C-alpha positions as CSV (number, residue, x, y, z in Angstrom):
1,M,-22.6,-9.5,42.1
2,T,-21.1,-8.3,38.9
3,S,-18.3,-10.1,37.1
4,T,-16.1,-7.0,37.8
5,S,-16.5,-7.2,41.5
6,F,-16.0,-11.0,41.6
7,T,-12.8,-10.8,39.5
8,R,-11.3,-8.1,41.7
9,R,-12.2,-9.9,44.9
10,H,-10.9,-13.3,43.6
11,F,-7.7,-11.6,42.4
12,L,-7.1,-10.0,45.8
13,H,-7.6,-13.2,47.7
14,S,-5.4,-15.1,45.3
15,A,-2.6,-12.5,45.3
16,A,-2.7,-12.3,49.1
17,A,-2.4,-16.0,49.4
18,L,0.5,-16.1,47.1
19,T,2.4,-13.3,48.8
20,A,1.8,-14.9,52.2
21,T,3.4,-18.1,51.1
22,G,6.2,-16.5,49.2
23,L,5.0,-18.0,45.9
24,L,4.4,-14.7,44.1
25,P,6.9,-14.4,41.2
26,R,9.8,-12.1,42.1
27,S,9.0,-9.9,39.1
28,L,5.6,-9.1,40.8
29,Q,6.9,-8.4,44.3
30,A,7.2,-4.8,45.4
31,D,10.6,-3.1,45.8
32,P,10.6,-2.0,49.5
33,D,12.9,0.9,48.6
34,A,10.6,2.3,45.9
35,A,8.5,5.3,46.8
36,N,5.4,3.7,45.3
37,A,6.1,0.1,46.6
38,L,2.5,-0.4,47.6
39,A,1.0,0.7,44.3
40,G,-1.0,-2.1,42.8
41,R,-1.2,-3.9,46.2
42,I,-3.7,-1.6,47.9
43,Y,-7.2,-0.7,46.8
44,K,-8.9,2.4,48.1
45,T,-12.4,2.2,49.7
46,L,-14.4,4.4,52.0
47,K,-17.4,4.4,54.4
48,I,-20.8,5.1,52.8
49,G,-21.5,7.9,55.3
50,M,-18.6,9.9,53.8
51,V,-20.4,10.2,50.4
52,Q,-22.6,13.3,50.8
53,V,-24.3,13.8,47.4
54,P,-27.9,14.1,46.5
55,G,-29.8,11.0,45.4
56,G,-29.8,7.3,46.2
57,L,-27.2,4.6,46.2
58,V,-26.5,4.8,42.5
59,E,-25.6,8.4,42.8
60,K,-23.4,7.8,45.9
61,F,-21.6,4.9,44.3
62,R,-21.0,6.9,41.1
63,A,-19.6,9.8,43.1
64,A,-17.2,7.5,45.1
65,K,-16.0,6.0,41.9
66,A,-15.5,9.4,40.2
67,A,-13.5,10.5,43.2
68,G,-11.0,7.6,42.7
69,F,-12.2,4.9,45.0
70,Q,-12.4,1.3,43.9
71,G,-14.8,0.1,46.5
72,I,-17.2,1.2,49.2
73,E,-18.3,-0.1,52.7
74,L,-21.9,-0.2,53.8
75,N,-23.4,-0.4,57.3
76,A,-25.0,-3.8,58.0
77,P,-27.5,-4.9,58.7
78,G,-29.9,-2.3,57.4
79,F,-29.6,-1.8,53.7
80,D,-31.8,-3.0,50.8
81,V,-29.9,-5.8,49.1
82,K,-31.8,-5.3,45.8
83,E,-31.0,-1.6,45.8
84,V,-27.3,-2.2,46.5
85,R,-27.0,-4.8,43.8
86,Q,-28.6,-2.3,41.4
87,A,-26.0,0.3,42.4
88,I,-23.2,-2.2,41.8
89,E,-24.5,-3.2,38.5
90,E,-25.0,0.4,37.2
91,T,-21.7,1.8,38.5
92,G,-19.3,-1.2,38.5
93,L,-18.2,-0.2,42.0
94,P,-18.1,-3.2,44.4
95,V,-19.0,-3.4,48.0
96,D,-15.8,-4.7,49.6
97,G,-17.2,-5.1,53.0
98,T,-19.6,-3.8,55.7
99,V,-19.4,-2.1,59.1
100,G,-21.7,-3.2,62.0
101,S,-24.6,-0.8,62.3
102,S,-25.4,-1.4,65.9
103,H,-22.4,-3.0,67.6
104,W,-21.9,0.0,70.0
105,K,-25.4,-0.1,71.3
106,I,-26.2,-3.8,71.0
107,R,-23.0,-5.2,72.3
108,H,-21.5,-8.7,72.3
109,T,-20.1,-8.0,75.8
110,D,-23.3,-6.6,77.4
111,P,-24.0,-8.1,80.9
112,D,-27.5,-8.9,79.8
113,P,-27.6,-12.3,78.0
114,A,-30.7,-11.2,76.1
115,V,-28.7,-8.3,74.6
116,R,-25.8,-10.5,73.7
117,K,-28.2,-12.9,72.0
118,E,-29.6,-9.9,70.0
119,A,-26.0,-8.9,69.1
120,L,-25.3,-12.3,67.8
121,Q,-28.4,-12.4,65.7
122,T,-27.5,-8.9,64.3
123,Q,-24.0,-10.1,63.5
124,L,-25.4,-13.2,61.6
125,E,-27.7,-11.0,59.6
126,A,-24.7,-8.6,58.8
127,L,-22.8,-11.6,57.5
128,R,-25.8,-12.6,55.3
129,Q,-26.2,-9.1,53.9
130,T,-22.5,-8.7,53.3
131,H,-22.4,-12.0,51.3
132,A,-25.5,-11.0,49.4
133,V,-23.8,-8.0,47.9
134,G,-20.4,-9.5,47.3
135,G,-18.5,-8.2,50.4
136,S,-15.7,-10.1,51.9
137,T,-15.6,-8.7,55.5
138,S,-18.0,-7.8,58.2
139,L,-16.4,-5.3,60.6
140,I,-17.4,-5.6,64.3
141,V,-16.6,-3.8,67.5
142,L,-16.3,-6.5,70.2
143,G,-18.0,-4.5,72.9
144,R,-16.8,-2.4,75.8
145,G,-14.2,-3.1,78.4
146,D,-16.3,-1.6,81.1
147,D,-19.1,-4.1,80.6
148,G,-17.5,-6.3,83.2
149,T,-14.2,-7.6,84.4
150,P,-11.6,-8.3,81.7
151,E,-12.3,-12.0,82.0
152,E,-16.0,-11.5,81.7
153,V,-15.7,-9.3,78.7
154,W,-13.3,-11.7,77.0
155,A,-15.5,-14.7,77.6
156,R,-18.7,-12.9,76.3
157,A,-17.1,-11.7,73.2
158,T,-15.5,-15.0,72.5
159,E,-18.7,-16.9,72.9
160,N,-20.6,-14.7,70.4
161,I,-17.9,-14.8,67.8
162,A,-17.5,-18.5,68.1
163,Q,-21.2,-19.0,67.4
164,A,-20.9,-16.8,64.3
165,I,-17.9,-18.5,62.7
166,P,-19.9,-21.4,61.1
167,L,-22.0,-19.0,59.1
168,A,-19.0,-16.8,58.3
169,A,-17.2,-19.9,56.9
170,E,-20.2,-21.1,55.0
171,L,-20.6,-17.7,53.3
172,G,-16.9,-16.9,53.0
173,V,-17.2,-13.6,54.8
174,T,-14.5,-12.8,57.4
175,I,-15.5,-11.4,60.8
176,A,-13.1,-8.4,61.0
177,I,-12.4,-7.1,64.5
178,E,-11.6,-3.4,64.6
179,N,-9.2,-1.9,67.2
180,V,-11.2,0.9,68.7
181,W,-11.3,3.0,71.8
182,N,-13.5,0.6,73.7
183,Q,-11.2,-0.2,76.7
184,F,-10.7,-3.8,75.6
185,L,-7.5,-5.7,74.7
186,Y,-5.4,-2.7,75.5
187,N,-4.9,-0.3,78.5
188,H,-7.1,2.7,77.8
189,D,-5.2,4.8,80.3
190,G,-1.8,3.3,79.4
191,G,1.1,4.8,77.5
192,V,2.1,4.9,73.8
193,D,4.3,1.8,74.0
194,Q,1.6,-0.9,74.2
195,S,1.8,-4.1,72.1
196,A,-0.7,-6.0,70.1
197,E,-0.2,-9.2,72.2
198,E,-3.8,-9.3,73.6
199,F,-5.3,-8.8,70.1
200,V,-3.1,-11.6,68.8
201,K,-4.2,-13.9,71.5
202,F,-7.9,-13.1,71.0
203,V,-7.8,-13.7,67.3
204,D,-5.7,-16.8,67.5
205,Q,-7.9,-18.6,70.0
206,F,-10.5,-19.2,67.3
207,Q,-8.1,-20.9,65.0
208,S,-10.2,-19.8,62.0
209,P,-9.3,-17.9,58.9
210,F,-12.7,-16.2,59.2
211,V,-11.7,-14.2,62.3
212,A,-9.2,-11.5,61.6
213,M,-8.4,-7.8,62.2
214,H,-9.6,-4.7,60.5
215,F,-6.7,-2.6,61.7
216,D,-7.4,1.1,62.2
217,I,-4.2,3.0,61.8
218,G,-5.5,6.3,63.2
219,N,-7.2,4.7,66.2
220,H,-4.0,3.0,67.2
221,W,-1.5,5.9,67.2
222,K,-2.7,7.0,70.6
223,Y,-1.4,3.8,72.2
224,G,1.6,2.3,70.4
225,N,3.9,2.2,67.5
226,I,1.8,1.5,64.4
227,A,4.5,-0.3,62.4
228,D,5.2,-2.6,65.3
229,W,1.6,-3.5,65.7
230,I,1.3,-4.2,62.0
231,R,4.2,-6.6,62.2
232,Q,2.9,-8.3,65.3
233,L,-0.6,-8.7,63.9
234,G,0.9,-9.8,60.5
235,K,-1.4,-12.1,58.5
236,R,-4.2,-11.5,61.0
237,I,-4.8,-8.1,59.3
238,V,-7.4,-8.5,56.5
239,K,-8.2,-4.8,56.0
240,L,-7.1,-1.4,57.0
241,D,-8.8,1.9,58.1
242,V,-7.0,5.2,57.9
243,K,-7.3,8.6,59.3
244,G,-4.8,11.1,60.7
245,F,-4.1,11.6,64.4
246,S,-1.9,14.0,66.3
247,R,-0.5,12.8,69.6
248,A,0.7,16.4,70.3
249,E,-2.9,17.7,70.0
250,D,-4.6,14.4,71.0
251,K,-7.1,14.5,68.2
252,F,-8.0,12.9,64.8
253,M,-7.0,14.8,61.7
254,P,-7.2,14.5,57.9
255,I,-5.1,11.7,56.4
256,G,-1.4,12.7,56.2
257,E,-1.8,15.4,58.9
258,G,-0.7,15.0,62.5
259,D,2.4,13.0,63.6
260,I,1.7,9.5,62.2
261,D,4.9,8.1,60.5
262,F,3.5,6.7,57.2
263,T,6.9,5.8,56.0
264,S,7.4,3.2,58.7
265,I,3.8,2.0,58.1
266,R,4.4,1.5,54.4
267,K,7.5,-0.6,55.2
268,A,5.6,-2.7,57.8
269,L,2.8,-3.4,55.3
270,L,5.4,-4.7,52.8
271,D,7.0,-6.8,55.6
272,I,3.8,-8.6,56.2
273,N,3.0,-8.9,52.4
274,Y,-0.2,-6.9,52.8
275,Y,-2.4,-6.9,49.8
276,G,-6.0,-5.6,50.0
277,W,-8.3,-2.8,50.9
278,L,-7.6,0.5,52.7
279,A,-10.7,2.3,53.9
280,A,-10.8,6.0,54.5
281,E,-12.7,7.0,57.7
282,V,-12.6,10.8,57.8
283,K,-14.9,13.7,57.0
284,G,-16.4,13.3,53.6
285,G,-18.4,15.5,51.3
286,D,-19.1,15.9,47.6
287,V,-17.1,14.5,44.8
288,D,-14.4,17.2,45.0
289,A,-14.0,16.7,48.8
290,L,-13.7,12.9,48.2
291,K,-11.1,13.5,45.6
292,V,-9.0,15.3,48.2
293,V,-9.3,12.3,50.5
294,A,-8.4,9.9,47.8
295,G,-5.3,12.0,47.0
296,Q,-4.3,12.1,50.6
297,M,-4.4,8.3,50.7
298,D,-2.3,8.1,47.5
299,Q,0.3,10.4,49.0
300,A,0.4,8.8,52.5
301,F,0.7,5.3,51.0
302,G,2.6,6.0,47.8
303,L,-0.2,4.7,45.6
């Protein structure tokens, strides 16, 4: 890990702790009425698959940085730690976290105990690889709601995560649960007025700072008010994903397009003192295409 990545990560964690406790000096607190109130509080990152340039990781990291991103997320497990460290060293772009590379296929909620055991081992390796390259979060999808009854799915996911917490704590890497369209902890066929109550209960049962939410703004708009969910989840949100979504057309869109109310989202993030990473999860491309995405993030969040 480079000194640059360590310093940024340490600063983010320290600032988040201060804001959460109300100890951040008033002069450093954001003005909620300012158009750029989140500027300096949010760092832009993106998924590695969005970077579509020739070459290896050094070239991809360099392109992401040139486009205006301050971090990048890898898929784990599955990368070469030595190669990633070299890319970080040469470009100065940190890996802020990782995304599970097989959690849809090898699920924590699978009815087969052997598959669940493999999912746990995969998660443990993801934590190790994330730590090895300086990342702070390991994003996971809990499983699928149709793997069993709600009680069965809950119990299976709980069991696997509980077994992963000791290693997460040892390494200092947070297991970050993403809200996805997996028919679990929400009503997939329900309306747009659902609450975050089930997600809150699921996270809180572990009583661990190393289990949190990687809240996906675009994924959620189909089911409820995003600002309300942000306030309900509060300190449980450790990172954010963003993409646009149109309820009217029932489809994902570029950031800032569709009918998501980003003004209310910005206010909600200030209300919970959010300070950290915001990951783009949209169609990528070359440096010019990535610059457009970074600009859309700046506009939507007032960065």
